[in-house]
C-alpha positions as CSV (number, residue, x, y, z in Angstrom):
1,M,0.1,-0.1,-0.1
2,G,1.7,3.6,-1.0
3,V,0.9,7.6,-1.1
4,Y,0.9,9.1,-4.4
5,V,1.4,12.9,-4.2
6,H,0.8,15.0,-7.6
7,I,2.9,18.1,-7.6
8,P,2.0,20.4,-10.6
9,F,4.9,22.8,-11.2
10,C,6.9,22.8,-14.2
11,A,9.7,24.9,-15.5
12,R,7.9,24.7,-19.2
13,K,5.1,22.3,-20.0
14,C,6.4,19.3,-22.3
15,F,4.9,19.2,-26.1
16,Y,4.3,15.8,-25.3
17,C,2.4,16.0,-22.2
18,D,-1.0,16.0,-20.5
19,F,-0.2,15.6,-17.4
20,H,-2.2,18.5,-15.1
21,S,1.1,21.0,-14.5
22,L,1.4,24.8,-14.0
23,E,4.2,27.0,-15.9
24,V,6.1,28.4,-12.9
25,R,6.8,32.1,-14.3
26,D,6.8,34.0,-11.0
27,A,8.9,33.6,-8.6
28,H,7.2,35.7,-6.4
29,R,3.6,34.0,-7.2
30,F,5.4,30.4,-7.1
31,A,6.7,30.7,-3.5
32,H,3.0,31.9,-2.3
33,L,1.6,29.1,-4.2
34,V,4.1,26.3,-2.8
35,D,3.3,27.4,1.1
36,S,-0.4,26.8,0.0
37,Y,-0.5,24.0,-1.8
38,L,2.0,21.8,0.9
39,A,-0.7,23.9,3.7
40,A,-3.2,22.0,1.3
41,L,-1.5,18.9,0.4
42,R,-0.9,18.3,5.0
43,R,-4.7,18.5,5.3
44,E,-5.9,16.0,2.9
45,A,-2.8,13.8,4.2
46,L,-4.7,14.2,7.7
47,Y,-8.1,13.4,6.2
48,F,-6.9,10.3,4.7
49,R,-5.5,9.4,7.8
50,S,-8.9,8.8,9.6
51,I,-10.4,7.2,6.5
52,W,-7.0,4.9,6.1
53,G,-6.4,3.4,9.4
54,D,-3.1,1.4,10.7
55,K,-2.5,-0.5,7.7
56,P,1.3,0.2,6.9
57,I,2.4,2.3,4.3
58,E,5.4,1.1,2.1
59,S,5.7,3.5,-0.6
60,L,5.5,7.1,-1.3
61,F,5.7,8.0,-4.9
62,I,6.2,12.2,-5.5
63,G,5.4,13.1,-9.2
64,G,4.4,15.6,-11.2
65,G,4.9,18.2,-12.8
66,T,8.8,18.5,-11.5
67,P,9.1,18.2,-7.6
68,S,12.3,18.8,-7.9
69,L,11.5,22.7,-8.3
70,L,10.2,22.7,-4.9
71,P,12.0,24.6,-2.4
72,A,14.3,21.4,-0.5
73,D,13.7,22.4,2.2
74,K,10.0,22.9,1.9
75,L,9.8,19.0,0.2
76,A,12.1,17.4,2.8
77,S,9.1,18.9,6.0
78,F,6.3,17.9,4.0
79,I,7.7,14.6,3.7
80,S,8.9,14.2,7.4
81,F,5.2,15.4,8.2
82,L,3.9,12.2,6.2
83,R,6.2,10.1,7.5
84,T,4.8,11.2,11.0
85,E,1.4,11.3,10.5
86,L,0.9,8.6,8.1
87,P,1.2,4.8,9.5
88,F,4.5,4.1,7.4
89,A,6.6,1.4,7.2
90,A,10.1,1.4,8.9
91,A,12.3,1.7,5.8
92,P,9.6,2.6,2.9
93,E,10.6,3.1,-0.7
94,I,10.2,7.1,-1.5
95,T,10.4,8.1,-5.0
96,M,11.0,11.7,-6.4
97,E,10.9,12.3,-9.7
98,A,13.0,14.7,-11.0
99,N,14.6,16.7,-14.2
100,P,18.4,16.9,-14.6
101,H,18.0,20.9,-15.0
102,S,16.6,21.2,-11.7
103,L,18.9,19.4,-9.4
104,S,21.6,20.7,-6.8
105,E,23.6,18.5,-4.7
106,E,22.8,20.4,-1.8
107,G,19.0,19.9,-2.1
108,M,19.5,16.4,-2.7
109,E,21.3,15.7,0.3
110,V,18.3,17.9,2.6
111,L,15.9,15.7,0.6
112,T,17.8,11.9,0.9
113,G,18.1,13.0,5.1
114,A,14.6,13.2,4.7
115,G,14.4,9.6,3.5
116,V,13.9,10.0,-0.7
117,N,15.7,7.1,-1.5
118,R,14.7,6.7,-5.3
119,V,14.7,9.0,-8.1
120,S,13.2,8.8,-11.0
121,L,15.0,11.1,-13.9
122,G,13.3,12.4,-16.8
123,A,16.3,11.8,-19.6
124,Q,13.9,11.1,-22.1
125,A,16.8,10.8,-25.0
126,F,20.5,11.7,-25.3
127,Q,20.2,13.6,-28.4
128,D,20.0,17.6,-28.5
129,G,18.0,18.0,-31.2
130,L,15.3,15.6,-29.8
131,L,15.2,16.7,-26.5
132,R,14.4,20.4,-28.2
133,A,11.7,18.9,-30.3
134,I,9.9,17.6,-27.6
135,G,10.1,20.8,-25.5
136,R,12.9,19.3,-22.6
137,L,14.7,21.9,-21.4
138,H,18.0,19.8,-20.5
139,R,21.2,18.8,-22.6
140,A,21.6,15.6,-23.2
141,E,25.3,16.0,-20.9
142,Q,23.2,17.0,-17.6
143,I,21.5,13.5,-17.7
144,G,25.2,11.8,-16.4
145,E,25.7,15.2,-14.3
146,S,22.6,14.3,-12.6
147,V,23.2,10.7,-12.6
148,H,26.7,11.1,-10.3
149,L,24.9,14.2,-8.6
150,L,22.3,11.7,-7.0
151,R,25.0,9.1,-6.2
152,R,27.1,11.9,-4.3
153,A,23.6,12.8,-2.3
154,G,23.1,9.4,-1.4
155,V,20.2,8.4,-3.4
156,S,20.5,4.3,-3.4
157,S,18.3,3.6,-6.7
158,I,17.8,6.0,-10.0
159,N,15.5,5.4,-12.9
160,L,15.9,6.4,-16.4
161,D,13.0,7.6,-18.1
162,L,13.5,7.1,-21.7
163,I,10.8,7.4,-24.6
164,F,11.1,6.0,-28.1
165,G,8.9,6.8,-31.6
166,L,10.1,10.7,-30.5
167,P,9.8,13.1,-33.9
168,G,12.8,12.8,-36.0
169,Q,13.9,9.9,-34.2
170,S,15.6,7.1,-35.9
171,L,16.8,3.4,-34.4
172,V,20.3,4.5,-34.8
173,H,19.5,7.3,-32.2
174,W,17.2,5.0,-30.0
175,R,20.3,2.6,-29.8
176,E,22.6,5.4,-29.2
177,S,20.3,6.2,-26.0
178,L,20.1,3.2,-24.3
179,E,23.7,2.5,-25.3
180,Q,24.3,5.5,-23.1
181,A,21.9,4.9,-20.4
182,L,23.6,1.8,-20.0
183,A,26.8,3.3,-19.7
184,L,25.5,5.4,-16.7
185,E,24.5,2.1,-15.1
186,P,21.4,2.9,-13.6
187,D,19.2,0.6,-10.7
188,H,16.0,0.8,-12.8
189,L,14.9,1.8,-16.5
190,S,11.5,2.8,-17.7
191,C,11.3,2.7,-21.8
192,Y,8.0,4.1,-23.2
193,A,6.4,4.6,-26.3
194,L,5.3,8.4,-27.3
195,T,1.5,8.2,-27.1
196,V,0.3,11.8,-28.8
197,E,-2.3,12.8,-26.5
198,P,-5.1,15.6,-27.3
199,G,-4.6,18.7,-25.8
200,T,-0.8,18.4,-26.2
201,L,1.5,20.4,-28.6
202,L,2.5,17.1,-30.8
203,H,-1.1,16.7,-30.6
204,A,-2.0,20.1,-32.3
205,W,1.0,20.0,-35.0
206,Q,0.0,16.2,-35.5
207,E,-3.7,17.1,-36.8
208,A,-2.0,20.2,-38.9
209,G,-0.2,17.4,-40.8
210,V,3.5,18.9,-39.9
211,L,4.5,16.6,-37.4
212,Q,7.0,13.5,-38.6
213,L,7.1,10.5,-36.3
214,P,8.9,6.9,-36.5
215,G,6.3,4.4,-38.2
216,E,4.7,1.5,-36.4
217,D,7.3,-1.3,-37.5
218,E,10.2,1.3,-36.7
219,Q,8.7,1.8,-33.3
220,A,8.5,-1.9,-32.8
221,D,12.1,-2.2,-34.1
222,M,12.7,0.5,-30.9
223,Y,11.1,-1.8,-28.7
224,D,12.8,-5.2,-30.1
225,L,16.0,-3.6,-29.6
226,T,14.8,-2.7,-25.9
227,R,14.1,-5.9,-24.8
228,T,17.2,-7.5,-26.5
229,M,19.9,-4.9,-24.9
230,L,18.4,-3.9,-21.5
231,P,18.5,-7.6,-20.4
232,E,21.6,-8.5,-21.5
233,A,22.8,-5.6,-19.5
234,G,21.4,-7.7,-16.7
235,Y,18.3,-5.7,-15.8
236,E,15.1,-7.7,-15.7
237,H,12.5,-7.0,-18.0
238,Y,9.6,-7.3,-15.6
239,E,6.3,-4.8,-16.8
240,I,5.8,-3.7,-20.4
241,S,8.1,-0.7,-20.1
242,N,10.0,-1.5,-17.1
243,F,13.4,-3.0,-16.4
244,S,15.6,-3.4,-13.5
245,R,18.3,-4.8,-11.8
246,P,17.7,-7.3,-9.2
247,G,16.4,-5.7,-6.3
248,H,15.4,-2.4,-7.5
249,R,11.7,-2.8,-9.1
250,C,9.4,-0.2,-8.5
251,R,7.5,-1.2,-5.6
252,H,5.3,1.8,-5.7
253,N,4.2,1.1,-9.4
254,L,3.7,-2.5,-8.4
255,L,1.1,-1.5,-6.4
256,Y,-0.8,-0.1,-9.3
257,W,0.1,-3.2,-11.4
258,H,-1.7,-5.1,-8.4
259,N,-4.3,-3.4,-8.2
260,R,-3.6,-2.5,-4.8
261,P,-4.3,0.3,-2.4
262,Y,-3.4,4.0,-2.4
263,I,-3.9,7.2,-1.6
264,G,-3.6,10.2,-3.9
265,L,-3.2,13.5,-2.5
266,G,-3.1,16.8,-4.6
267,S,-4.5,18.6,-7.4
268,G,-5.4,16.4,-10.0
269,A,-4.0,12.9,-8.1
270,A,-5.5,9.7,-8.5
271,G,-6.1,7.3,-5.4
272,Y,-8.0,4.0,-4.8
273,V,-8.9,3.0,-1.4
274,H,-11.3,1.0,0.5
275,G,-12.4,-0.1,-3.5
276,C,-13.0,3.3,-4.2
277,R,-11.3,5.2,-7.4
278,Y,-11.1,8.8,-6.9
279,S,-9.3,11.5,-9.3
280,N,-9.1,14.9,-7.2
281,R,-10.0,18.0,-9.8
282,A,-7.5,19.2,-11.8
283,D,-7.9,22.9,-10.6
284,L,-5.0,24.1,-8.3
285,D,-7.0,27.0,-6.9
286,G,-9.7,25.1,-6.2
287,Y,-8.0,22.3,-4.9
288,I,-6.3,24.9,-2.5
289,K,-10.0,26.5,-1.4
290,S,-11.3,23.5,-1.2
291,W,-8.9,22.3,1.5
292,E,-8.8,25.8,3.3
293,K,-12.4,24.3,3.9
294,G,-11.4,21.5,4.8
295,E,-13.5,19.2,2.0
296,P,-12.1,17.0,-0.5
297,S,-12.5,17.7,-4.2
298,Y,-13.2,15.1,-6.6
299,E,-13.6,15.1,-9.8
300,E,-14.8,11.5,-10.4
301,F,-15.9,9.1,-7.5
302,Q,-16.8,5.6,-7.9
303,E,-17.4,2.7,-5.7
304,L,-16.1,-0.3,-7.9
305,N,-18.2,-3.9,-7.5
306,P,-16.3,-7.2,-7.1
307,E,-16.7,-7.4,-11.1
308,Q,-15.1,-4.2,-11.2
309,Q,-12.3,-5.1,-9.0
310,M,-11.5,-8.3,-10.9
311,D,-11.5,-6.9,-14.4
312,E,-9.2,-4.0,-13.4
313,T,-7.1,-6.5,-11.7
314,M,-6.5,-8.9,-15.1
315,M,-6.3,-5.8,-17.1
316,L,-3.2,-4.4,-14.9
317,G,-1.7,-7.8,-13.7
318,M,-1.3,-8.5,-17.6
319,R,1.0,-5.5,-18.3
320,L,3.3,-7.6,-15.8
321,L,5.7,-10.2,-17.5
322,E,5.1,-12.6,-14.9
323,G,0.9,-12.1,-15.5
324,V,-1.7,-12.9,-12.8
325,A,-1.0,-15.2,-10.0
326,E,-4.4,-17.9,-10.5
327,E,-4.2,-18.5,-6.7
328,E,-4.0,-14.7,-5.7
329,F,-6.5,-13.9,-7.8
330,R,-8.5,-16.7,-6.0
331,R,-7.7,-16.1,-2.9
332,R,-9.0,-12.0,-3.2
333,F,-11.8,-12.9,-5.2
334,G,-13.1,-16.2,-4.2
335,V,-13.1,-17.8,-7.7
336,S,-10.7,-18.3,-10.0
337,Y,-10.2,-16.6,-12.8
338,W,-11.2,-19.5,-15.3
339,D,-14.2,-19.0,-13.5
340,V,-14.9,-15.2,-14.5
341,Y,-13.1,-15.3,-18.5
342,R,-12.5,-18.5,-19.5
343,E,-14.3,-17.4,-23.1
344,A,-11.9,-14.5,-23.2
345,I,-8.4,-16.8,-21.9
346,T,-9.5,-19.2,-24.3
347,E,-9.8,-16.9,-27.3
348,L,-6.6,-15.2,-26.0
349,I,-4.4,-18.7,-26.1
350,G,-5.8,-19.4,-29.2
351,Q,-4.4,-16.2,-30.8
352,G,-1.4,-17.2,-29.5
353,L,-1.7,-13.9,-27.1
354,V,-1.2,-15.6,-23.5
355,E,-0.3,-18.7,-22.2
356,E,-0.8,-20.0,-18.7
357,V,2.7,-21.0,-16.7
358,Q,2.9,-22.4,-13.4
359,G,-0.4,-20.8,-12.4
360,Y,0.7,-17.7,-13.9
361,L,-1.8,-16.1,-16.8
362,R,0.6,-14.0,-19.3
363,T,1.2,-12.4,-21.9
364,T,3.4,-14.1,-24.9
365,E,6.0,-12.2,-26.8
366,L,3.3,-11.5,-29.4
367,G,1.0,-10.7,-26.5
368,L,3.3,-7.9,-25.3
369,L,3.6,-6.0,-28.8
370,L,-0.9,-6.2,-28.7
371,E,-1.3,-5.3,-24.9
372,N,-3.9,-2.9,-25.6
373,R,-5.9,-6.0,-27.0
374,V,-5.4,-8.8,-24.1
375,S,-6.4,-5.9,-21.8
376,A,-9.4,-4.9,-24.0
377,A,-10.6,-9.0,-23.3
378,F,-11.0,-8.8,-20.1
379,L,-13.3,-5.3,-19.6
380,R,-16.6,-7.1,-19.2
């Protein structure tokens, strides 16, 4: 069980990003917003303390936006508050997302002192031209500098985010990015295919016919190359887009893929508590004002029935390379997944998309490439 905190501030919104975030333009207003926002987050955390009970929390993930834009002392104080007021386990995984241009060694030492032991660094590519094409503010050389800084500051686990399928990106570019990432010896790599989301600049350019992206076959080649190079370098492929060294799987993200409960704090954050899935309103001022009154501000709130919980467990679990354990599914829901999804599973096996191995239903090599089709089969 875990906690996700959304920090919706960015120096500049990337051209592909559809996450809720606000560009920081005025330093004085930003300082005021940070104080008001952290106060609202504290109030929301105390609200969930009474609902959550004493079930131990094993992970904290601070995402965004760019959490590393916040003053380190203020973010560290907030982390310490959460660890005091919520029932955290003795040694939780505490992850912070960061961008290479927004890190300082002194600030990271303050944050590791507060318990941050994992940083997910938004590298995305190792070619300056590709970084500019997607609106990133850092340069390729800053990625390595940031990794070394994080190690000196005592961060025990480092993830690099990379994206393939970028505008103007070739298979050669992608190989270079993987090689340079591996040379830095990160503990974890997340390699995502670019998705052009409505409302982003990339989508507007696509609609205007001026966006040139690699074709589907070339993107498939990039994914295949990833699945060859990273395991050869000692990284375990454990989720469709994620690879880790032994002992460095992202414990927090595993909560999502196992469909386990987590508290979501912040404007635009989502959570899943006591069988209820909710998302907070993506309105920074509205969020702050709501918690000044001590009231939640939901955009969506849904109590899931057992059938919906089963569907989500299968859909999310099929993203994991090990798949869904029949014994665990039976223990959780009182029935086998064969009892509920026999027709869908039989059809998927016939199509060569899934297989059952040692009590786990999992995707095949072909199923990995067609994961959306696999997941959709479990949505009743």
